[in-house]
C-alpha positions as CSV (number, residue, x, y, z in Angstrom):
1,X,1.0,-3.0,17.7
2,X,-1.5,-5.6,16.5
3,X,-0.7,-9.3,16.3
4,X,-3.0,-9.7,13.4
5,X,-3.7,-8.3,9.9
6,X,-7.0,-7.6,8.2
7,X,-7.3,-8.7,4.6
8,X,-10.2,-8.1,2.3
9,X,-11.5,-11.0,0.2
10,X,-11.1,-10.3,-3.5
11,X,-14.3,-12.3,-4.2
12,X,-16.9,-11.1,-1.7
13,X,-15.1,-8.1,-0.2
14,X,-15.5,-9.4,3.4
15,X,-12.7,-8.4,5.8
16,X,-10.9,-11.2,7.5
17,X,-8.6,-11.0,10.6
18,X,-5.6,-13.2,10.2
19,X,-3.1,-13.8,13.1
20,X,0.4,-12.9,12.1
21,X,1.5,-16.4,13.4
22,X,-0.7,-17.9,10.7
23,X,0.1,-15.6,7.8
24,X,2.0,-18.2,5.8
25,X,-0.8,-20.9,6.2
26,X,-2.7,-19.9,3.1
27,X,-5.8,-18.3,4.7
28,X,-9.3,-18.5,3.3
29,X,-12.2,-16.1,3.6
30,X,-14.4,-16.9,6.5
31,X,-17.5,-15.8,4.6
32,X,-17.1,-17.3,1.1
33,X,-14.1,-19.7,1.5
34,X,-12.1,-18.1,-1.3
35,X,-8.3,-17.9,-0.9
36,X,-7.2,-14.6,0.5
37,X,-4.7,-12.4,-1.4
38,X,-1.5,-13.3,0.5
39,X,0.9,-13.0,-2.5
40,X,1.3,-9.2,-2.2
41,X,2.3,-9.2,1.5
42,X,5.9,-7.9,1.7
43,X,5.9,-6.7,-2.0
44,X,5.4,-3.4,-3.7
45,X,2.7,-3.9,-6.4
46,X,1.2,-1.6,-9.0
47,X,-2.4,-0.3,-8.7
48,X,-4.5,1.8,-11.1
49,X,-7.4,4.2,-11.2
50,X,-9.7,1.2,-11.5
51,X,-8.7,-0.6,-8.3
52,X,-7.5,2.4,-6.2
53,X,-10.7,2.5,-4.1
54,X,-10.5,-1.2,-3.3
55,X,-6.7,-1.5,-2.8
56,X,-6.1,1.8,-0.9
57,X,-9.2,3.4,0.5
58,X,-10.8,0.0,1.4
59,X,-7.7,-1.6,2.7
60,X,-7.7,-3.1,6.2
61,X,-4.0,-2.1,6.4
62,X,-2.4,1.3,6.3
63,X,-1.2,2.0,2.8
64,X,1.8,3.9,1.4
65,X,0.9,5.0,-2.2
66,X,4.0,5.8,-4.3
67,X,2.8,8.2,-7.1
68,X,5.5,8.0,-9.7
69,X,6.3,7.9,-13.5
70,X,8.8,5.7,-15.3
71,X,10.7,8.7,-16.7
72,X,11.3,10.2,-13.2
73,X,14.9,9.5,-12.0
74,X,14.2,10.2,-8.3
75,X,11.1,7.9,-8.6
76,X,13.3,5.1,-9.9
77,X,15.9,5.8,-7.1
78,X,13.2,5.3,-4.5
79,X,12.2,1.8,-5.8
80,X,14.8,-0.2,-3.9
81,X,14.0,1.6,-0.6
82,X,10.3,0.9,-1.1
83,X,11.0,-2.7,-1.8
84,X,13.0,-3.0,1.5
85,X,10.2,-1.2,3.4
86,X,7.6,-3.5,2.0
87,X,9.6,-6.5,3.3
88,X,10.2,-4.9,6.7
89,X,6.6,-3.8,7.3
90,X,4.9,-6.8,5.6
91,X,1.5,-7.5,7.2
92,X,1.6,-4.0,8.8
93,X,1.6,-1.7,5.8
94,X,0.7,-2.2,2.2
95,X,3.0,-0.4,-0.3
96,X,1.7,0.2,-3.8
97,X,2.8,2.1,-6.9
98,X,0.6,4.3,-9.0
99,X,1.9,5.4,-12.4
100,X,0.4,9.0,-12.6
101,X,1.0,9.1,-16.4
102,X,-1.2,6.1,-16.9
103,X,-3.7,6.9,-14.1
104,X,-4.5,10.6,-14.3
105,X,-7.8,10.4,-12.4
106,X,-6.2,9.5,-9.1
107,X,-3.3,11.8,-9.6
108,X,-5.8,14.7,-10.2
109,X,-8.0,13.6,-7.3
110,X,-5.1,14.1,-4.8
111,X,-3.6,17.1,-6.6
112,X,-0.3,15.3,-7.4
113,X,1.8,18.0,-9.0
114,X,5.3,16.7,-8.2
115,X,6.7,13.2,-8.2
116,X,7.6,11.2,-6.4
117,X,4.8,11.9,-4.0
118,X,3.8,9.4,-1.4
119,X,0.3,9.3,0.2
120,X,0.0,7.6,3.6
121,X,-3.6,6.4,3.9
122,X,-5.2,4.8,6.9
123,X,-8.9,3.8,7.2
124,X,-9.7,5.5,3.9
125,X,-8.2,8.8,4.8
126,X,-4.9,10.4,3.7
127,X,-3.0,11.0,6.9
128,X,0.2,12.4,5.5
129,X,1.8,13.3,2.1
130,X,5.5,13.1,1.4
131,X,7.0,14.8,-1.6
132,X,10.4,14.1,-3.1
133,X,13.0,11.4,-2.9
134,X,13.3,11.2,0.9
135,X,15.9,9.4,3.1
136,X,14.9,6.0,4.3
137,X,14.8,7.1,7.9
138,X,12.2,9.8,7.1
139,X,10.1,7.3,5.3
140,X,10.3,4.8,8.2
141,X,9.3,7.6,10.6
142,X,6.2,8.4,8.5
143,X,5.2,4.8,8.3
144,X,5.6,4.3,12.1
145,X,3.2,7.2,12.6
146,X,0.4,5.5,10.8
147,X,0.7,1.9,12.1
C-alpha cells in the first residue's frame, strides 16, 4: 500500500505525488503552482462524457465508476454504500457517478446494458466490471483487488 497519492493538476495536467500525511495541507502543482483538486477526495462526484477521459482514464488513482440512472431503484439504494466507500478509501480510490441517460457515449463505449454497473479502472484500463446492487463486502473486495 502506498503512502502517497497522485493527483493530476486541472490546469496543466501534470501529475503530482502528495504524501498522505500532507493531504490536508492544500497542495499545489509542482509544475504550474495551481491548487490541486483536493475537494473531491473522500466524496462521490458526478462525471460526464466530456470529462470521462480526464477523470477516469487519466486518473493517478484507481477509479470505481458507478454507471446509474435517477429512475433506477437499485442504483439509488447503492448511493449510501458508495458514499461510505468513498470516505473509507479516500486518497486510495476515486469513486465517481456517470448518469448513463445523460451520457450515452460512455455507456455505449463500455457496453453498459444493465444498471447499476460499476467499472473498476486502474491505469486507464478496465480491470473489473460489477453488475447489479451488490453487498458492501463484495464491493470492498473488488476495490481491494485494484488498490
